[in-house]
C-alpha positions in Angstrom: 177.8 119.4 -13.2 180.6 120.1 -10.9 184.3 119.7 -11.4 187.2 119.1 -8.9 190.7 120.2 -8.4 193.4 120.3 -5.8 191.9 123.3 -4.0 188.5 121.5 -3.7 187.2 119.1 -1.1 184.2 116.8 -1.4 182.4 116.5 1.9 180.2 113.4 2.2 177.8 113.9 5.1 176.4 111.1 7.3 175.8 108.3 4.8 175.3 105.9 7.7 173.0 102.9 8.2 170.6 104.7 10.5 170.0 107.3 7.8 170.7 105.4 4.6 169.3 102.0 5.2 165.5 101.3 5.3 166.0 99.4 8.5 167.8 102.4 10.2 166.4 104.2 13.2 166.1 107.5 11.3 165.9 106.4 7.6 165.8 109.3 5.2 163.5 108.3 2.3 165.7 107.9 -0.8 168.9 107.7 1.2 169.9 104.3 0.1 169.5 105.3 -3.6 172.1 108.1 -3.0 175.0 105.7 -2.3 176.0 105.0 -5.9 175.7 108.7 -6.8 177.9 109.7 -3.8 180.4 107.0 -4.8 180.5 108.4 -8.3 181.2 111.9 -7.0 183.9 110.6 -4.7 185.8 108.8 -7.5 185.5 111.9 -9.7 187.1 113.9 -6.9 189.9 111.4 -6.4 190.7 111.3 -10.1 191.0 115.1 -10.1 193.3 115.0 -7.0 190.7 116.7 -4.8 190.4 115.9 -1.1 187.5 113.7 0.0 186.3 113.6 3.7 183.3 112.1 5.4 181.3 113.0 8.5 179.5 110.6 10.8 177.2 111.0 13.7 178.7 109.1 16.6 176.6 109.5 19.7 176.7 108.0 23.2 173.8 105.9 24.3 172.2 108.7 26.3 172.3 112.4 25.2 170.0 115.4 25.3 170.0 115.1 21.5 167.7 112.1 21.8 164.0 112.3 22.6 164.4 109.9 25.6 166.6 112.6 27.2 164.6 115.7 26.1 165.6 116.1 22.5 163.6 115.6 19.3 165.3 112.6 17.7 165.0 108.8 18.2 168.1 107.1 19.4 170.4 106.8 16.4 174.0 106.4 15.3 175.2 105.3 18.7 179.0 104.9 18.4 180.2 101.4 17.6 176.8 100.1 16.5 175.4 99.0 13.2 173.4 102.2 12.9 176.5 104.4 13.2 178.5 102.4 10.6 178.7 103.7 7.0 176.3 102.1 4.6 178.1 99.0 3.4 177.9 100.0 -0.2 179.6 103.4 0.5 183.1 103.5 -0.8 185.1 105.4 1.8 188.1 106.9 0.1 189.2 109.5 2.6 189.3 110.3 6.4 186.2 110.8 8.4 185.2 113.2 11.2 183.0 112.0 14.1 180.5 114.4 15.6 178.4 114.4 18.7 180.7 112.0 20.4 180.2 113.4 23.9 176.5 114.1 23.6 176.5 117.3 21.6 174.2 118.2 18.7 176.4 117.2 15.8 174.5 118.7 12.8 177.4 120.5 11.1 180.6 118.7 10.1 182.5 121.8 11.2 181.0 122.4 14.6 179.2 120.7 17.5 176.8 122.5 19.9 176.1 121.7 23.5 172.3 121.0 23.5 171.8 122.6 26.9 174.2 125.6 27.0 174.2 126.2 23.2 178.0 126.6 23.3 179.7 125.6 20.1 183.2 124.2 19.4 184.9 123.2 16.2 185.5 119.7 15.0 188.8 118.9 13.2 187.2 119.3 9.8 188.1 122.9 9.1 191.7 122.2 10.0 191.8 119.2 7.7 190.8 121.5 4.9 193.0 124.4 5.8 196.3 122.5 6.0 195.6 121.2 2.4 194.9 124.7 1.0 191.3 123.9 0.3 189.2 126.9 -0.8 186.1 125.2 -2.1 183.9 122.5 -0.7 181.3 120.4 -2.5 178.7 118.9 -0.1 176.5 115.8 -0.5 174.8 113.2 1.7 172.2 113.2 4.4 170.1 114.9 5.3 169.4 118.1 3.2 167.4 119.9 5.9 169.7 119.1 8.9 173.3 118.0 8.7 173.9 118.8 5.0 172.4 122.3 5.4 174.3 123.0 8.7 177.6 121.8 7.1 177.1 124.0 4.0 176.2 127.1 6.0 179.1 126.6 8.3 181.4 126.2 5.3 180.2 129.6 4.0 180.6 131.2 7.4 184.2 129.9 7.5 184.9 131.5 4.2 184.9 128.5 1.8 183.2 128.6 -1.5 180.4 126.0 -1.2 178.6 123.9 -3.8 175.7 121.5 -3.0 175.2 118.4 -5.2 171.4 118.6 -5.3 171.1 115.2 -6.9 173.1 113.6 -4.1 171.1 114.7 -1.1 167.8 113.7 0.5 165.7 115.4 3.2 164.2 114.2 6.4 161.1 116.4 6.0 159.8 116.5 9.5 157.4 119.1 8.0 156.5 119.1 4.3 158.8 121.5 2.4 161.7 121.4 4.9 164.1 120.1 2.2 163.1 122.9 -0.3 163.4 125.5 2.5 166.8 124.3 3.4 168.0 124.6 -0.2 166.6 128.1 -0.4 168.5 129.0 2.8 171.7 127.6 1.4 171.3 129.5 -1.8 170.6 132.8 0.1 173.9 132.2 2.0 175.8 131.9 -1.3 175.8 128.1 -1.8 175.9 127.2 -5.5 173.8 124.3 -6.7 175.5 121.7 -8.8 175.1 118.1 -9.9 177.2 115.0 -10.0 179.0 114.5 -13.3 177.9 111.5 -15.2 180.4 108.6 -15.3 
């Protein structure tokens, strides 16, 4: 079970209707069941004076990220729509970072990538953490094999200690085993597995 302190941030990745609601465009199986677990983690962090931040896909209506424009994903999390909104049961207790707002691939909370040129640029997330003296990040949310993995790996690349709450994530599994493979890749990069403390 993980613990929190002032040098720690909990990063809640993409707990949005299109991923976490069974009626969403890209529902992640089990995503709705994560919401109370994520809330428990967030309040544990708040009680320990840790920082809590959220990420959200926030796409335009047309983007090369989507299958209709050459990508691999159905249209999802279009900014301002029901699908892009946080799950209604998610208790948002900190700021949130939008990603993919101008059509980029927004897998990581820390960076976005132009789907055509491959050029990457940072989001504001790293700066939000640096100005608060954060050294360690704890990651949870959706989905293990895409945005969670990308956020955790970027966190390691940027020099943060990173923990993954493995009971507060769920995988898309475009191919069987993708979720387990993502966890292995994170562990190999130095991510430590942890669990949400019981309330």
